[in-house]
C-alpha positions in Angstrom: 18.9 -12.4 2.5 18.8 -10.6 -1.1 16.6 -6.8 -0.8 14.2 -5.9 -3.1 16.2 -3.3 -4.6 18.8 -5.6 -5.2 19.0 -7.2 -8.7 20.0 -10.9 -9.2 20.0 -13.0 -12.1 20.0 -15.6 -10.9 16.8 -15.0 -8.7 13.7 -18.0 -10.5 11.2 -15.8 -11.9 7.7 -16.1 -10.2 5.2 -13.5 -12.1 2.2 -12.4 -10.4 -0.9 -10.7 -11.2 -1.0 -7.6 -9.1 -4.9 -5.8 -9.8 -6.3 -3.1 -7.8 -8.7 -0.3 -8.5 -8.4 3.0 -8.5 -10.5 6.0 -8.8 -12.8 3.5 -10.9 -9.8 2.0 -12.6 -9.3 -1.2 -12.7 -5.2 -2.0 -13.6 -3.7 -5.3 -13.9 -0.2 -5.2 -13.5 2.6 -8.4 -13.5 5.6 -8.2 -10.7 7.7 -11.0 -10.1 9.8 -12.4 -6.9 12.4 -9.8 -5.4 10.5 -7.1 -6.1 8.5 -4.8 -3.7 5.5 -6.1 -2.1 5.3 -8.8 -5.1 1.9 -10.1 -4.0 -0.3 -7.7 -3.5 -0.2 -3.2 -4.2 0.8 -2.5 -0.4 -0.6 -0.1 1.5 1.9 3.2 0.7 1.7 2.9 -2.6 -2.8 2.9 -2.3 -2.0 5.8 0.0 -0.2 7.8 -2.3 -2.5 6.9 -5.1 -5.5 7.3 -3.5 -4.4 11.2 -3.0 -2.2 11.9 -6.2 -5.7 10.2 -7.4 -7.6 13.0 -6.4 -5.3 16.2 -7.3 -4.7 18.0 -10.7 -1.1 16.7 -11.7 0.1 18.3 -14.8 3.5 18.1 -16.5 6.2 15.9 -15.7 6.6 13.5 -13.1 9.7 11.0 -12.1 8.0 7.8 -10.6 11.2 7.1 -8.3 12.1 3.7 -7.0 9.2 2.8 -9.3 9.4 -1.2 -8.9 7.0 -3.0 -11.2 5.2 0.2 -11.9 2.2 0.6 -10.6 2.4 4.1 -9.1 3.7 5.6 -12.9 1.1 3.4 -14.5 -1.4 4.4 -12.6 -1.4 7.8 -12.6 -0.7 7.6 -16.8 -4.2 6.0 -17.1 -5.4 8.7 -14.9 -3.4 11.7 -16.5 -3.3 11.4 -20.0 -1.4 14.4 -20.7 1.2 13.9 -17.5 4.6 13.1 -18.9 5.8 10.1 -16.8 9.5 8.7 -16.2 9.7 5.6 -13.9 13.3 4.7 -12.7 14.1 1.9 -10.8 18.0 0.4 -9.6 16.7 -2.9 -10.2 16.9 -4.0 -13.9 14.3 -6.9 -12.9 11.6 -3.6 -11.5 12.8 -1.5 -15.0 11.9 -4.6 -17.1 8.5 -5.4 -15.6 7.9 -1.3 -15.4 8.5 -1.2 -19.2 6.0 -4.6 -19.8 2.9 -3.1 -18.0 3.3 0.2 -19.6 2.9 -1.4 -23.0 0.3 -3.3 -22.0 -1.7 -0.6 -21.7 0.2 1.0 -24.7 1.8 4.0 -22.6 4.2 6.3 -23.9 6.4 6.0 -20.2 10.1 6.2 -20.0 11.8 3.6 -18.0 15.3 4.2 -16.9 17.7 2.2 -14.6 19.2 4.1 -12.0 20.6 4.3 -9.0 18.4 7.2 -7.6 19.4 9.9 -9.8 23.0 8.4 -11.4 21.7 8.5 -14.8 18.4 11.0 -14.6 19.4 14.3 -15.7 16.1 16.1 -16.3 14.1 18.3 -14.2 10.4 17.5 -13.2 7.5 19.0 -11.7 6.7 16.3 -9.8 8.7 13.5 -8.0 6.8 10.4 -5.9 8.5 8.4 -3.9 7.6 5.2 -1.4 11.3 5.3 0.6 13.1 2.1 0.7 13.4 2.3 4.5 15.5 -1.1 4.8 18.6 0.6 2.8 18.5 3.0 5.5 18.3 6.9 6.4 21.4 8.1 4.9 20.6 6.7 1.4 16.7 7.6 1.5 17.9 11.4 2.6 20.5 11.7 0.0 17.4 10.6 -2.4 16.0 13.3 -1.1 18.7 16.1 -2.1 19.0 15.1 -4.9 15.0 14.9 -5.3 15.6 19.0 -4.4 18.3 19.2 -7.4 16.3 17.7 -9.8 12.8 19.7 -9.5 11.3 22.2 -11.3 10.7 25.8 -9.8 7.8 25.2 -7.8 7.7 21.4 -8.1 6.8 18.9 -5.9 7.4 16.1 -4.2 5.1 13.4 -2.9 6.6 10.8 0.0 4.5 8.2 1.7 6.2 6.6 5.1 4.5 5.5 7.9 4.4 7.7 10.9 6.3 4.6 12.9 9.0 4.2 10.7 10.3 7.7 11.0 7.6 10.1 8.8 8.4 12.9 11.5 11.8 12.5 11.2 11.7 12.5 7.4 9.3 15.7 7.4 12.2 17.4 9.4 15.1 16.4 7.6 12.9 17.7 4.5 12.7 21.0 6.1 16.4 21.3 5.9 16.2 21.1 2.2 12.7 22.6 1.2 11.0 25.8 1.8 8.0 24.2 2.2 7.3 20.5 4.0 3.8 19.7 4.9 1.6 16.1 5.8 -1.1 16.9 3.3 -2.8 13.5 4.3 -2.9 10.7 6.9 -4.1 7.0 6.7 -3.7 4.0 8.5 -0.6 4.8 10.1 0.7 6.3 6.7 1.9 10.0 5.8 1.8 11.4 2.6 4.3 14.3 2.9 4.3 17.5 0.4 7.8 18.9 0.1 7.7 22.3 -2.2 
């Protein structure tokens, strides 16, 4: 069985329209088979976007593991001056994210990258809905690399279900960052902020 984060050039194309509304903005994106939550916006991403749309984001933002782009595209629509980069290991996801950004005439950099393998920049904000099925070792490596790519006073936002290890992830983040807090909870999802 293929995981959504593995690119399969032989995967049959099954384009789907994903529609949702955040902070009064209606958004319509295209997803495809073998991408994460390809039939609807997943609950974790909804919770993350609900929180991030309620605070004033400024500077540069990396949407790590962007999938087809719901976080990066939405935040750029809400915060016009935000400098957004989207990155994913899956080439198909990167292509979809690019197309979804173009639909809204958004200037967003889209990068094919295994975590930070093709990313040299530093960011004020990094967002991540971690790919739980790839295991803690890989996810914790992403956390380590994120620390090295955050600007001074930068913030790292992670959405994760309590029953998928939110508290153990928070504990590990404490070994990397001086400040780690659960800043929002909804429907069993925690948003962790590491600074």
